[in-house]
Backbone as numpy.savetxt, mean C-alpha at the origin, in Angstrom:
# Nx Ny Nz CAx CAy CAz Cx Cy Cz
-27.82 25.03 12.57 -26.41 24.93 12.94 -25.58 25.85 12.03
-24.76 26.74 12.63 -23.96 27.64 11.81 -22.65 26.96 11.38
-21.89 27.68 10.55 -20.67 27.11 9.99 -19.65 26.80 11.08
-19.57 27.66 12.08 -18.62 27.43 13.17 -18.87 26.10 13.87
-20.11 25.79 14.12 -20.45 24.52 14.77 -20.12 23.33 13.85
-20.35 23.52 12.55 -20.01 22.45 11.59 -18.51 22.19 11.61
-17.72 23.27 11.65 -16.26 23.13 11.68 -15.82 22.41 12.95
-16.42 22.80 14.09 -16.09 22.11 15.35 -16.45 20.63 15.27
-17.61 20.34 14.68 -18.03 18.94 14.54 -17.05 18.15 13.70
-16.62 18.72 12.56 -15.65 18.03 11.71 -14.31 17.86 12.43
-13.92 18.84 13.24 -12.67 18.74 14.00 -12.72 17.58 14.99
-13.85 17.46 15.67 -14.02 16.36 16.63 -14.00 15.01 15.91
-14.71 14.93 14.78 -14.73 13.68 14.01 -13.32 13.30 13.56
-12.56 14.29 13.08 -11.19 14.02 12.62 -10.32 13.52 13.76
-10.46 14.14 14.93 -9.68 13.70 16.09 -10.03 12.28 16.49
-11.33 11.97 16.53 -11.77 10.63 16.90 -11.28 9.58 15.89
-11.35 9.92 14.60 -10.87 9.00 13.57 -9.37 8.79 13.69
-8.64 9.85 14.02 -7.20 9.72 14.21 -6.88 8.78 15.38
-7.59 8.94 16.48 -7.37 8.09 17.65 -7.74 6.64 17.33
-8.84 6.45 16.61 -9.26 5.11 16.23 -8.23 4.46 15.31
-7.73 5.24 14.36 -6.78 4.68 13.39 -5.46 4.32 14.05
-5.09 5.03 15.11 -3.85 4.69 15.81 -3.94 3.34 16.49
-5.18 2.84 16.67 -5.38 1.54 17.30 -5.65 0.42 16.31
-6.42 0.71 15.25 -6.84 -0.37 14.36 -6.11 -0.36 13.01
-5.56 0.81 12.60 -4.81 0.91 11.34 -5.61 0.34 10.16
-6.83 0.84 9.99 -7.69 0.40 8.91 -7.71 1.43 7.79
-7.49 1.01 6.53 -7.54 1.96 5.41 -8.84 2.74 5.33
-9.98 2.09 5.63 -11.26 2.78 5.55 -11.29 3.97 6.51
-10.74 3.80 7.71 -10.70 4.90 8.68 -9.76 5.99 8.20
-8.60 5.58 7.68 -7.63 6.56 7.19 -8.19 7.37 6.04
-8.85 6.72 5.09 -9.41 7.41 3.93 -10.52 8.37 4.36
-11.39 7.90 5.26 -12.47 8.78 5.75 -11.89 10.02 6.41
-10.84 9.83 7.20 -10.24 10.97 7.89 -9.59 11.94 6.91
-9.02 11.43 5.82 -8.44 12.34 4.81 -9.53 13.22 4.19
-10.69 12.63 3.89 -11.79 13.42 3.32 -12.31 14.44 4.34
-12.39 14.03 5.60 -12.87 14.94 6.64 -11.92 16.13 6.77
-10.61 15.86 6.76 -9.64 16.95 6.89 -9.68 17.88 5.68
-9.90 17.31 4.50 -9.98 18.11 3.28 -11.18 19.07 3.36
-12.32 18.52 3.75 -13.52 19.35 3.89 -13.34 20.37 5.01
-12.73 19.93 6.13 -12.49 20.83 7.26 -11.61 22.01 6.85
-10.57 21.73 6.09 -9.68 22.79 5.61 -10.45 23.79 4.74
-11.26 23.28 3.82 -12.01 24.14 2.91 -12.98 25.05 3.67
-13.72 24.45 4.61 -14.68 25.24 5.40 -13.95 26.23 6.30
-12.82 25.80 6.87 -12.08 26.67 7.77 -11.54 27.91 7.07
-10.98 27.72 5.87 -10.46 28.87 5.12 -11.60 29.81 4.75
-12.71 29.26 4.27 -13.85 30.11 3.89 -14.42 30.86 5.10
-14.44 30.18 6.26 -14.96 30.81 7.47 -14.07 31.98 7.90
-12.75 31.76 7.88 -11.83 32.85 8.25 -11.92 34.01 7.26
-12.01 33.67 5.97 -12.11 34.73 4.95 -13.35 35.58 5.17
-14.45 34.96 5.57 -15.69 35.70 5.81 -15.63 36.51 7.09
-15.10 35.89 8.17 -15.05 36.58 9.46 -14.07 37.75 9.45
-12.98 37.62 8.72 -11.95 38.67 8.69 -12.09 39.59 7.48
-13.15 39.36 6.71 -13.44 40.22 5.55 -12.29 40.26 4.56
-11.71 39.10 4.29 -10.62 39.04 3.32 -11.13 39.23 1.89
-12.37 38.85 1.64 -12.93 38.93 0.30 -14.45 39.10 0.40
-15.03 39.61 -0.68 -16.48 39.74 -0.69 -17.12 38.61 -1.51
-16.35 37.61 -1.85 -16.87 36.47 -2.58 -17.79 35.64 -1.68
-18.77 34.93 -2.26 -19.66 34.07 -1.45 -18.87 33.01 -0.69
-19.43 32.59 0.44 -18.77 31.61 1.31 -18.42 30.35 0.54
-19.38 29.80 -0.19 -19.13 28.51 -0.84 -18.18 28.64 -2.02
-18.10 29.83 -2.62 -17.10 30.03 -3.68 -15.68 29.96 -3.10
-15.50 30.60 -1.95 -14.19 30.56 -1.29 -13.86 29.14 -0.83
-14.88 28.43 -0.32 -14.67 27.04 0.12 -14.24 26.16 -1.05
-14.83 26.38 -2.23 -14.46 25.59 -3.41 -13.02 25.88 -3.84
-12.65 27.16 -3.79 -11.27 27.53 -4.13 -10.29 26.89 -3.15
-10.63 26.92 -1.86 -9.77 26.29 -0.85 -9.68 24.78 -1.07
-10.81 24.19 -1.48 -10.84 22.75 -1.77 -9.85 22.43 -2.89
-9.87 23.23 -3.95 -8.94 23.02 -5.06 -7.50 23.34 -4.64
-7.35 24.33 -3.74 -6.01 24.67 -3.24 -5.38 23.51 -2.49
-6.19 22.81 -1.69 -5.69 21.62 -0.98 -5.18 20.58 -1.98
-5.97 20.37 -3.03 -5.57 19.41 -4.07 -4.24 19.82 -4.69
-4.08 21.09 -5.00 -2.85 21.57 -5.63 -1.65 21.39 -4.71
-1.80 21.82 -3.46 -0.67 21.75 -2.52 -0.29 20.30 -2.25
-1.28 19.44 -2.06 -0.95 18.04 -1.78 -0.36 17.36 -3.01
-0.82 17.76 -4.20 -0.26 17.20 -5.43 1.21 17.56 -5.55
1.54 18.83 -5.28 2.95 19.26 -5.32 3.77 18.49 -4.30
3.21 18.30 -3.10 3.93 17.55 -2.05 4.22 16.13 -2.50
3.20 15.45 -3.04 3.40 14.07 -3.48 4.40 14.00 -4.64
4.31 14.95 -5.56 5.22 14.94 -6.70 6.67 15.13 -6.23
6.88 16.04 -5.28 8.23 16.24 -4.75 8.73 15.01 -3.98
7.81 14.36 -3.24 8.20 13.14 -2.50 8.59 12.03 -3.46
7.83 11.88 -4.55 8.16 10.84 -5.55 9.49 11.16 -6.22
9.71 12.44 -6.53 10.98 12.84 -7.14 12.14 12.58 -6.19
11.94 12.89 -4.89 13.00 12.64 -3.90 13.32 11.15 -3.81
12.27 10.31 -3.84 12.49 8.87 -3.82 13.25 8.42 -5.06
12.90 8.99 -6.20 13.56 8.63 -7.45 15.04 8.97 -7.42
15.39 10.10 -6.81 16.77 10.56 -6.78 17.57 9.98 -5.61
16.89 9.39 -4.66 17.56 8.88 -3.46 18.25 7.54 -3.76
19.19 7.14 -2.91 19.83 5.84 -3.08 18.98 4.67 -2.59
17.79 4.94 -2.05 16.95 3.86 -1.53 16.49 2.96 -2.66
16.55 1.65 -2.47 16.16 0.73 -3.55 14.65 0.65 -3.72
14.20 0.65 -4.98 12.78 0.47 -5.26 12.38 -1.00 -5.14
13.32 -1.89 -5.42 13.07 -3.33 -5.32 14.15 -3.92 -4.41
13.98 -3.78 -3.10 15.03 -4.19 -2.16 15.27 -5.70 -2.17
16.46 -6.07 -1.79 16.83 -7.48 -1.69 16.50 -7.97 -0.28
15.95 -9.18 -0.21 15.58 -9.77 1.07 16.62 -10.78 1.53
16.76 -10.88 2.83 17.63 -11.89 3.43 16.83 -12.62 4.50
17.29 -13.80 4.85 16.63 -14.56 5.91 16.82 -13.85 7.24
15.74 -13.69 7.97 15.78 -13.05 9.28 16.25 -14.08 10.30
17.46 -13.93 10.77 18.04 -14.92 11.68 17.31 -14.96 13.02
16.56 -13.91 13.33 15.80 -13.87 14.60 14.49 -14.63 14.52
14.16 -15.12 13.32 12.90 -15.83 13.15 11.73 -14.88 13.06
10.51 -15.41 13.22 9.32 -14.56 13.14 9.32 -13.53 14.26
8.92 -12.32 13.90 8.87 -11.24 14.88 7.49 -10.59 14.85
6.47 -11.37 15.21 5.12 -10.83 15.25 5.03 -9.78 16.35
4.46 -8.61 16.04 4.26 -7.60 17.09 3.36 -8.15 18.19
3.62 -7.70 19.39 2.83 -8.18 20.53 1.58 -7.31 20.67
0.64 -7.55 19.76 -0.63 -6.84 19.79 -1.76 -7.86 19.85
-2.75 -7.57 20.68 -3.83 -8.53 20.92 -4.56 -8.89 19.63
-4.74 -7.91 18.73 -5.51 -8.17 17.51 -4.82 -9.17 16.59
-3.51 -9.37 16.79 -2.77 -10.29 15.92 -2.85 -11.73 16.39
-3.23 -11.95 17.64 -3.33 -13.32 18.15 -4.37 -14.11 17.37
-5.48 -13.46 17.03 -6.54 -14.14 16.29 -6.08 -14.57 14.91
-5.23 -13.75 14.27 -4.71 -14.10 12.95 -3.81 -15.33 13.04
-2.97 -15.39 14.03 -2.09 -16.55 14.19 -2.89 -17.81 14.51
-3.93 -17.64 15.31 -4.79 -18.80 15.61 -5.48 -19.30 14.35
-5.94 -18.37 13.52 -6.60 -18.76 12.27 -5.62 -19.50 11.37
-4.40 -19.06 11.29 -3.39 -19.75 10.47 -3.17 -21.18 10.96
-3.11 -21.35 12.27 -2.93 -22.71 12.83 -4.15 -23.57 12.52
-5.32 -22.99 12.68 -6.56 -23.73 12.46 -6.70 -24.17 11.01
-6.26 -23.33 10.08 -6.35 -23.64 8.65 -5.15 -24.41 8.13
-4.26 -24.84 9.04 -3.11 -25.68 8.70 -2.09 -24.97 7.82
-1.97 -23.66 7.97 -0.86 -22.95 7.34 0.38 -23.14 8.21
1.50 -23.41 7.59 2.72 -23.62 8.37 3.78 -22.60 7.94
4.54 -22.13 8.90 5.58 -21.16 8.63 6.71 -21.78 7.82
7.19 -21.04 6.84 8.26 -21.53 5.96 9.55 -20.76 6.17
9.43 -19.43 6.22 10.64 -18.61 6.34 10.26 -17.23 6.85
11.22 -16.58 7.51 11.05 -15.20 7.95 12.13 -14.37 7.25
11.72 -13.28 6.63 12.64 -12.48 5.81 12.61 -11.02 6.25
13.64 -10.30 5.83 13.67 -8.85 6.07 14.48 -8.18 4.98
14.17 -6.90 4.76 14.91 -6.08 3.79 15.00 -4.68 4.36
16.16 -4.07 4.22 16.35 -2.70 4.71 15.84 -1.74 3.65
14.78 -1.00 3.95 14.18 -0.09 2.98 14.63 1.35 3.21
15.24 1.62 4.34 15.82 2.91 4.67 16.81 2.63 5.80
17.78 3.53 6.02 18.75 3.28 7.08 18.10 2.98 8.42
18.29 1.75 8.91 17.73 1.35 10.18 16.27 0.97 10.17
15.62 1.02 9.01 14.20 0.66 8.90 14.07 -0.57 8.03
13.44 -1.61 8.57 13.36 -2.89 7.87 11.91 -3.24 7.56
11.73 -3.79 6.37 10.46 -4.41 6.02 10.59 -5.89 6.36
9.70 -6.39 7.20 9.79 -7.78 7.66 8.62 -8.58 7.09
8.93 -9.79 6.67 7.94 -10.68 6.08 7.94 -12.01 6.81
6.76 -12.56 6.98 6.60 -13.94 7.46 5.94 -14.72 6.33
6.55 -15.83 5.93 6.07 -16.61 4.80 5.45 -17.91 5.30
4.21 -18.16 4.85 3.49 -19.38 5.20 3.05 -20.09 3.93
2.76 -21.38 4.05 2.16 -22.14 2.97 1.04 -23.02 3.51
0.07 -23.32 2.65 -1.04 -24.17 3.09 -0.58 -25.62 3.16
-1.47 -26.50 3.57 -1.08 -27.89 3.81 -0.63 -28.60 2.54
-1.16 -28.19 1.37 -0.76 -28.82 0.09 0.44 -28.13 -0.53
0.91 -27.03 0.09 2.03 -26.24 -0.43 1.76 -25.68 -1.83
0.49 -25.40 -2.13 0.14 -24.79 -3.41 -0.21 -23.32 -3.28
-0.33 -22.86 -2.07 -0.64 -21.46 -1.82 0.42 -20.91 -0.87
1.08 -19.87 -1.31 2.10 -19.23 -0.46 1.56 -17.89 0.02
1.61 -17.70 1.32 1.10 -16.49 1.96 2.28 -15.68 2.48
2.31 -14.43 2.07 3.35 -13.51 2.51 2.71 -12.44 3.38
3.10 -12.39 4.64 2.57 -11.39 5.57 3.64 -10.33 5.77
3.31 -9.09 5.40 4.25 -7.98 5.53 3.89 -7.15 6.75
4.88 -6.86 7.58 4.71 -6.00 8.74 5.24 -4.63 8.37
4.33 -3.69 8.12 4.72 -2.37 7.62 4.80 -1.38 8.77
5.98 -0.81 9.03 6.09 0.19 10.11 5.33 1.46 9.75
4.62 2.01 10.75 3.83 3.22 10.55 4.47 4.39 11.29
4.20 5.64 10.84 4.82 6.82 11.47 4.61 6.91 12.98
3.45 6.52 13.46 3.17 6.62 14.89 3.74 5.49 15.73
4.51 4.62 15.10 5.09 3.49 15.82 4.26 2.22 15.74
3.11 2.29 15.08 2.28 1.09 14.93 2.77 0.20 13.80
2.12 -0.93 13.64 2.46 -1.88 12.59 1.19 -2.23 11.83
1.25 -2.09 10.51 0.13 -2.50 9.66 0.49 -3.82 8.99
-0.51 -4.71 8.88 -0.31 -6.00 8.23 -0.91 -5.97 6.84
-0.15 -6.49 5.88 -0.66 -6.66 4.52 -0.34 -8.08 4.07
-1.22 -8.63 3.24 -1.10 -10.03 2.82 -0.95 -10.13 1.31
-0.10 -11.04 0.88 0.04 -11.36 -0.54 -0.06 -12.86 -0.69
-1.01 -13.33 -1.50 -1.23 -14.75 -1.74 -0.78 -15.07 -3.16
-0.01 -16.14 -3.30 0.54 -16.50 -4.61 0.36 -17.98 -4.88
-0.03 -18.29 -6.11 -0.09 -19.66 -6.60 0.45 -19.66 -8.02
1.01 -20.76 -8.45 1.54 -20.83 -9.81 1.08 -22.12 -10.48
0.97 -22.06 -11.79 0.50 -23.21 -12.56 1.66 -23.85 -13.31
1.39 -25.02 -13.86 2.42 -25.76 -14.59 2.87 -25.04 -15.86
2.03 -24.13 -16.40 2.43 -23.37 -17.58 2.98 -21.99 -17.20
3.47 -21.88 -15.96 4.21 -20.71 -15.49 3.36 -19.45 -15.40
2.09 -19.59 -15.07 1.24 -18.43 -14.79 1.18 -18.27 -13.27
1.39 -17.06 -12.82 1.40 -16.77 -11.39 0.15 -15.97 -11.02
-0.66 -16.51 -10.13 -1.84 -15.82 -9.62 -1.47 -15.15 -8.30
-1.71 -13.85 -8.23 -1.37 -13.09 -7.03 -2.60 -12.30 -6.59
-2.94 -12.43 -5.32 -4.03 -11.66 -4.72 -3.47 -10.99 -3.48
-3.59 -9.67 -3.40 -3.04 -8.99 -2.22 -3.96 -7.87 -1.76
-3.66 -7.34 -0.59 -4.42 -6.19 -0.08 -3.47 -5.05 0.27
-2.37 -4.97 -0.45 -1.40 -3.90 -0.21 -2.03 -2.55 -0.49
-1.81 -1.60 0.39 -2.32 -0.25 0.19 -1.17 0.72 -0.08
-0.08 0.20 -0.66 1.06 1.02 -1.04 1.03 1.25 -2.54
1.37 2.46 -3.00 1.36 2.71 -4.45 2.50 1.97 -5.14
2.22 1.49 -6.33 3.25 0.85 -7.15 3.37 1.60 -8.47
2.34 1.58 -9.27 2.32 2.36 -10.50 3.08 1.77 -11.66
3.85 0.70 -11.41 4.66 0.12 -12.46 3.94 -0.98 -13.23
4.72 -1.77 -13.93 4.19 -2.85 -14.76 4.52 -4.20 -14.12
3.63 -5.15 -14.36 3.86 -6.53 -13.93 4.17 -7.39 -15.15
4.90 -8.48 -14.96 5.14 -9.40 -16.09 3.83 -9.93 -16.65
3.85 -10.28 -17.93 2.62 -10.71 -18.61 2.03 -11.98 -18.02
2.85 -12.84 -17.45 2.34 -14.10 -16.92 1.90 -13.98 -15.45
1.85 -12.76 -14.94 1.35 -12.52 -13.59 -0.08 -12.01 -13.69
-0.99 -12.68 -13.03 -2.38 -12.23 -12.96 -2.60 -11.66 -11.56
-2.64 -10.33 -11.49 -2.66 -9.62 -10.20 -4.06 -9.11 -9.90
-4.48 -9.30 -8.68 -5.72 -8.67 -8.20 -5.40 -8.02 -6.86
-5.49 -6.69 -6.82 -5.21 -5.95 -5.59 -6.52 -5.50 -4.96
-6.67 -5.77 -3.68 -7.91 -5.47 -2.96 -7.56 -4.75 -1.64
-7.20 -3.44 -1.75 -6.76 -2.71 -0.56 -7.82 -2.61 0.54
-9.12 -2.68 0.17 -10.18 -2.56 1.17 -10.37 -3.85 1.97
-9.90 -4.97 1.46 -10.10 -6.25 2.14 -9.02 -6.44 3.20
-9.36 -6.23 4.45 -8.37 -6.36 5.52 -8.43 -7.72 6.18
-9.49 -8.48 5.93 -9.63 -9.79 6.54 -8.83 -10.83 5.76
-7.92 -11.51 6.45 -7.13 -12.55 5.80 -8.04 -13.68 5.32
-9.05 -14.03 6.09 -9.95 -15.12 5.71 -10.66 -14.80 4.39
-11.16 -13.58 4.25 -11.86 -13.21 3.02 -10.89 -13.13 1.84
-9.67 -12.68 2.09 -8.70 -12.59 1.00 -8.31 -13.98 0.50
-8.14 -14.92 1.44 -7.83 -16.30 1.05 -8.99 -16.90 0.26
-10.22 -16.64 0.72 -11.39 -17.15 0.00 -11.44 -16.60 -1.42
-11.13 -15.32 -1.57 -11.14 -14.72 -2.91 -10.05 -15.34 -3.78
-8.90 -15.60 -3.21 -7.81 -16.21 -3.98 -8.20 -17.61 -4.43
-8.86 -18.36 -3.56 -9.32 -19.70 -3.94 -10.34 -19.63 -5.08
-11.19 -18.61 -5.07 -12.13 -18.43 -6.18 -11.38 -18.22 -7.50
-10.32 -17.45 -7.45 -9.58 -17.13 -8.66 -8.85 -18.35 -9.23
-8.31 -19.20 -8.35 -7.51 -20.32 -8.83 -8.33 -21.59 -9.03
-9.62 -21.56 -8.63 -10.45 -22.77 -8.77 -10.49 -23.30 -10.19
-10.63 -22.45 -11.24 -10.69 -22.99 -12.61 -9.41 -23.68 -13.08
-8.28 -23.37 -12.43 -7.01 -23.98 -12.87 -6.43 -24.88 -11.78
-7.30 -25.34 -10.88 -6.84 -26.13 -9.74 -6.00 -27.33 -10.12
-6.35 -28.00 -11.21 -5.62 -29.21 -11.62 -4.21 -28.89 -12.11
-3.97 -27.65 -12.48 -2.67 -27.26 -13.05 -1.75 -26.60 -12.02
-2.21 -26.48 -10.78 -1.39 -25.80 -9.78 -0.17 -26.62 -9.41
0.95 -25.93 -9.26 2.20 -26.55 -8.86 2.43 -26.33 -7.37
3.16 -27.21 -6.75 3.55 -27.01 -5.35 4.76 -26.08 -5.30
4.85 -25.34 -4.22 5.98 -24.45 -4.02 7.16 -25.26 -3.47
8.26 -25.26 -4.20 9.46 -25.99 -3.76 10.65 -25.05 -3.58
10.64 -23.90 -4.24 11.75 -22.96 -4.12 11.71 -22.26 -2.77
12.87 -21.90 -2.26 12.94 -21.15 -1.01 12.30 -19.78 -1.22
11.49 -19.30 -0.28 10.85 -17.99 -0.43 11.84 -16.86 -0.71
12.99 -16.87 -0.02 13.96 -15.78 -0.21 14.48 -15.77 -1.64
14.72 -16.95 -2.22 15.21 -17.02 -3.60 14.13 -16.58 -4.58
12.91 -17.07 -4.36 11.82 -16.72 -5.27 11.52 -15.23 -5.21
11.51 -14.66 -4.00 11.17 -13.25 -3.84 12.24 -12.35 -4.48
13.51 -12.68 -4.27 14.57 -11.87 -4.87 14.58 -12.02 -6.39
14.20 -13.20 -6.89 14.09 -13.37 -8.34 12.94 -12.50 -8.87
11.84 -12.46 -8.12 10.72 -11.59 -8.51 11.16 -10.13 -8.56
11.90 -9.69 -7.54 12.34 -8.30 -7.48 13.20 -7.95 -8.70
14.12 -8.85 -9.03 14.96 -8.62 -10.19 14.17 -8.59 -11.49
13.19 -9.49 -11.59 12.35 -9.56 -12.80 11.51 -8.29 -12.93
10.94 -7.82 -11.82 10.13 -6.59 -11.85 10.97 -5.40 -12.28
12.17 -5.31 -11.77 13.04 -4.19 -12.15 13.37 -4.25 -13.64
13.65 -5.44 -14.14 13.97 -5.61 -15.55 12.78 -5.21 -16.44
11.60 -5.71 -16.10 10.40 -5.42 -16.89 10.10 -3.92 -16.88
10.20 -3.29 -15.72 9.86 -1.87 -15.62 10.91 -0.97 -16.27
12.13 -1.46 -16.38 13.14 -0.71 -17.12 12.88 -0.83 -18.62
12.53 -2.02 -19.07 12.26 -2.24 -20.49 11.03 -1.47 -20.96
10.02 -1.33 -20.10 8.76 -0.69 -20.50 8.73 0.81 -20.20
9.81 1.34 -19.66 9.91 2.79 -19.51 9.45 3.36 -18.19
9.04 2.53 -17.26 8.68 3.05 -15.94 9.93 3.53 -15.21
11.02 2.83 -15.40 12.32 3.21 -14.83 13.25 3.65 -15.95
14.14 4.60 -15.62 15.19 4.95 -16.57 16.20 3.81 -16.67
16.89 3.73 -17.77 17.96 2.75 -17.91 19.06 3.07 -16.90
19.86 2.07 -16.56 20.85 2.23 -15.49 21.83 3.36 -15.78
22.23 3.55 -17.03 23.21 4.59 -17.33 22.65 6.00 -17.19
21.31 6.13 -17.19 20.69 7.45 -17.07 20.26 7.79 -15.64
20.33 6.84 -14.73 19.77 7.06 -13.41 20.56 8.05 -12.57
21.86 8.12 -12.77 22.65 9.06 -11.98 22.25 10.50 -12.29
21.87 10.76 -13.55 21.49 12.12 -13.95 20.02 12.42 -13.71
19.14 11.47 -14.02 17.70 11.73 -13.98 16.97 11.06 -12.82
17.63 10.18 -12.10 16.95 9.41 -11.06 16.48 8.07 -11.60
15.79 7.32 -10.76 15.39 5.96 -11.14 14.08 5.94 -11.92
13.09 6.74 -11.49 11.74 6.68 -12.07 11.61 7.71 -13.18
11.11 7.28 -14.33 10.92 8.18 -15.47 9.79 9.16 -15.20
9.66 10.17 -16.06 8.58 11.15 -15.91 7.22 10.47 -15.98
7.05 9.57 -16.95 5.79 8.83 -17.05 5.57 7.98 -15.80
6.64 7.36 -15.31 6.53 6.54 -14.12 6.12 7.35 -12.90
6.66 8.57 -12.77 6.31 9.42 -11.64 4.83 9.81 -11.70
4.35 10.08 -12.91 2.93 10.40 -13.05 2.07 9.21 -12.62
2.47 8.00 -13.04 1.69 6.82 -12.68 1.67 6.61 -11.17
2.82 6.82 -10.51 2.86 6.67 -9.06 2.01 7.75 -8.40
2.12 9.00 -8.89 1.33 10.11 -8.33 -0.17 9.80 -8.44
-0.60 9.31 -9.59 -2.00 8.98 -9.78 -2.44 7.87 -8.82
-1.59 6.87 -8.64 -1.96 5.77 -7.75 -1.98 6.21 -6.29
-1.08 7.13 -5.92 -1.12 7.69 -4.57 -2.47 8.34 -4.29
-2.96 9.14 -5.23 -4.25 9.80 -5.06 -5.39 8.80 -4.99
-5.37 7.82 -5.88 -6.44 6.83 -5.90 -6.48 6.03 -4.60
-5.32 5.63 -4.10 -5.28 4.86 -2.86 -5.63 5.72 -1.65
-5.12 6.95 -1.63 -5.35 7.82 -0.46 -6.80 8.24 -0.29
-7.52 8.43 -1.41 -8.86 8.99 -1.29 -9.97 8.08 -1.80
-9.63 7.01 -2.51 -10.64 6.06 -2.96 -10.33 4.62 -2.56
-9.11 4.37 -2.10 -8.74 3.02 -1.71 -8.70 2.06 -2.88
-8.37 2.58 -4.07 -8.33 1.76 -5.27 -7.01 1.96 -5.99
-6.58 0.93 -6.71 -5.41 1.07 -7.54 -5.84 1.51 -8.94
-4.88 1.95 -9.72 -5.17 2.45 -11.07 -5.05 1.30 -12.06
-6.02 1.19 -12.95 -5.97 0.20 -14.02 -5.54 0.89 -15.30
-4.39 0.47 -15.82 -3.89 1.05 -17.06 -4.17 0.13 -18.22
């Protein structure tokens, strides 16, 4: 098989993965397609350079240079995007309000099974929330709790560029000594700091709600006797969390102090690097960065 056929094969694979991802919105498919496109770009540039006699360098040497070129260009793009976010008026920790329309589950067949599982496991809806993350674009949350009200489940409906909706889950439990256990499968970069009494485990590859709940139960099993029931309203607790996160990240240098933000933006230079690194780790390895 010559290089041209390999390039055609990678093009077909990329197209098929794109079509599949538009239906299932799975991180594993998205990450695989990113690697396929990266390799396709490298082979394509080397193939054109050889066919058009742009250079007398070996094919694989040109492919390696193109591979590194993709990394450089995408790094610059991500860095500029992070800088634009830092300088924009968009809130990094948006405030949530109660969604007066109630739950707004997308009408997709794959979501019916999730709702059935919630009913079967005796999770009950507590509140529906929303926050405006950009003009006219809302992040919507559905909040559930288990039958003992010791586990709070936050389901985020994330709008996607193609008009689809991705679901992410955040499970939270708290103990009598004010330790908060959080297990989530968010595949969005954060890069900041969490409060010391928060024990966070992020599992972007775990898309199954059942497996994520099972993992959360494993984590809280040793402190089961100390778990507190959730009594605060989700909207109040979530907005308190947002305020606390902003305070902690300002104190630890991830964010500039308020008086400096008009001149330098919200995210510090170190903070931008941390976000950039997490973007790469999530986009190509599906992992968050451990600092």
